[in-house]
C-alpha positions in Angstrom: 27.8 -17.3 -4.1 28.0 -13.8 -5.6 25.4 -14.6 -8.2 23.1 -16.1 -5.6 23.3 -12.8 -3.6 22.6 -10.8 -6.8 19.6 -12.9 -7.5 18.2 -12.4 -4.0 18.8 -8.7 -4.3 17.0 -8.5 -7.7 14.0 -10.5 -6.3 13.8 -8.3 -3.3 13.8 -5.2 -5.6 11.1 -6.7 -7.8 9.0 -7.5 -4.8 9.4 -3.9 -3.5 8.4 -2.5 -6.9 5.3 -4.7 -7.1 4.3 -3.6 -3.6 4.7 0.0 -4.5 2.6 -0.6 -7.7 -0.2 -2.2 -5.6 -0.2 0.8 -3.2 -0.4 3.2 -6.1 -3.4 1.3 -7.7 -5.2 1.2 -4.3 -4.7 4.9 -3.9 -6.0 5.6 -7.4 -9.0 3.4 -6.8 -9.8 5.1 -3.5 -9.5 8.5 -5.2 -11.8 7.4 -8.0 -14.6 6.6 -5.5 
């Protein structure tokens, strides 16, 4: 049960990081134009 919660937390963190990266790329692309 503890391991399952840890995996869920890790996946949530990865999803958050990917979302932040996408926002960063979008901002850079908008600035480039």
